[in-house]
N, C-alpha and C positions, 0 to 999 in steps of 0.2 A: 337350447335356450336360454336367454340371459337373465339373471336373477335380481332385478331391479328394486323389487319388493324387499330383498333381504339385503340387509347391512353387510359390506364385505369385512373380513376378521382383521383383514392387514391392507393397506395403500402403500403401494412404491410410486414415487414420481420420477420421470426420467425427462434428463434435460440434455438435447443435441448441443453441442458447444460450438459447432462450426456449421456452415452452409454446406451444401450439396457438393461441391468441387473439391472440397478439402478432404484429407482423410477423415473419417468417422471418430467422434469423440464424443461420449455418452455418460453423464454421470446418472448413478441411480441413488436415489436417496429414501430414507425411511419417511414414515409421516412426521417424525419427530425434527427433520431436515439434516439429520446426519449423514454423510455418504456411505452407503452400504458397499456399492461397486462401482467401479468405472470401468467404460470400455473404451479401447483406443484401437485404430486399424494401424496394421503394420503396412505400410504402402508399398506397392509392388507395380511394376510396368511402365515406368518411365513417364514421357508425355501421355501415352495411351490414358493413363488413369486420370485425366482432365476430360474427357472425352465421354459421350454416351455408351462407347465401346468398351468402357472399364467393367462392365456386368460378364463380359467375356475372359477375364482375367482371373486368377485364384484370389479368394479373399481369406485372411487371417484378421480376427480381432484378438487382443489379448484382454482378458478381464481380469482385475484384480479386485478381490474381496478383501473390503477395508476393515472389517469387523473378524472376520473368520481367518484371514491372513490366508485365503485358498488362492491360486492362480488357476485360470483356466484360459483357452484358447478355442475360438470358434472359427471355424474352418469351411471353406468351401474352395471345390475344383474348378478350373475354369471351362468355359466351353459352352456349345448352345444346346446340350441336352437339358430337361429339367433339372433344377439344381437342389442338391441334398444337402447338408451341412451337418459338421461332426461336432461336437462339445466335448473336449478332452482335459483330462487334468494337467497339471503341469508335469508329470512323469510320462504322459503320451497316453494313458488309458483313456478309453472311452467312456464318456459318461451319460450321452443322448446323441442320438442323430435323428434328425428330421429329414424325412423322407418326402417328397410332394405328392398332393393326392388331388389330380386336376390342377384348375388354374388359382385356386384360393385356399386350399387345404394342406395341411400337412399331419404325418403320424409320426409322434415320437416315441422312439423306442430306447430301452437303457441299452449299456455297454452289453449284456447278454442275449439282448434280442427281444425283450420281453416288452409289452406296450406300457408305456407309461402314461398317454393322454393321445387327443386329436385335436388339431387345432384349425380354424378356418376364419378367414378376413371375409366380412360382410360386404364388400364392395371390390372391383376391380379398377375403379376410378380412382385418380389421384387427387380428387376435389375435395375440399372440408376435411371435417374430423374422420379418421379412419378407425374403424373397430374390430374387433377380432375377438374370439371365446377360444379359451382352453378347456376340454372337455376331460374327465376322469374316465378313463374306460367302463362303460357300462355304466356312467352314473352320472352325476351332477356336472354343471357348470363349474369347473376350478376358479376359473379366474376370466375376467375380463380386461382386454387390453385396447387404450385410446391413444391416438397419436392426434394432435393439432398442431396445424402450422401456425406459427407467432402471427403471422399476417395475411392478407389475401396471397400476397406473390413473393412469399416468405420460402427460403430453402432451408430453413431450421425449423424442426418440430421439438414440440413438447408433449411428453406422454405420460400415461399413468395405468398402473397395473391395480387393479381391484381383485384381492382375494378373497374367495368365497369358502374355499371347503381347502381343510388341511394345509394352510401355508406354507409350512416347515418341510410338506412333500413336494407342492407345486411352485415355490418360489422361484427355482433354478428354470424349470422348463418354461415357466413364463415370462421371466426376463430372456430366456433364450429367444422365444418365439418374438418378444417385442422387438429386439435386435436384428432378428431376420427379416421383419415387417419393414423396420426403418432402411434397413440394407436396399429392399425393394423400392419404397418411397423416394429413396434420395438415390437409386441407381448405381449403388456400389457394387 
């Protein structure tokens, strides 16, 4: 259940800097407008990465936290199987793993296998605003994620994350889920 009546405790803005054929590049800004994090795709796959078949390729995004000076990488193995994603710190230790649940959902677990949250997209269509929610285990909606195309035929998306519950705990999981959503929307 999305908490529309409750004001979010924190809002993050996401701006994709490139269209869907180029390597992914996203800036994540605080409500004050300063860049908190930047995510960039490390291109692989030669010419195949410029086709719809690039979803079969492994994916690696480098995430740089500009405020806390942390480095992360978001990785996905290639192939036809349902896609799971792993968020690792710069030293290689696992921070989060996103395991698919059906067509529209993910289970987020930490490095030791404990549940952090579940996330679900509201629509499998790629038309108009795309929304998802991140729920705390057995608890309230922690965050809502929204992606909007710049205009009707745009391949660039702008997003926002509304953090309702414990922003310090759910900020990184919400950003990770938002980036996974964008990879799906732009077919990365």
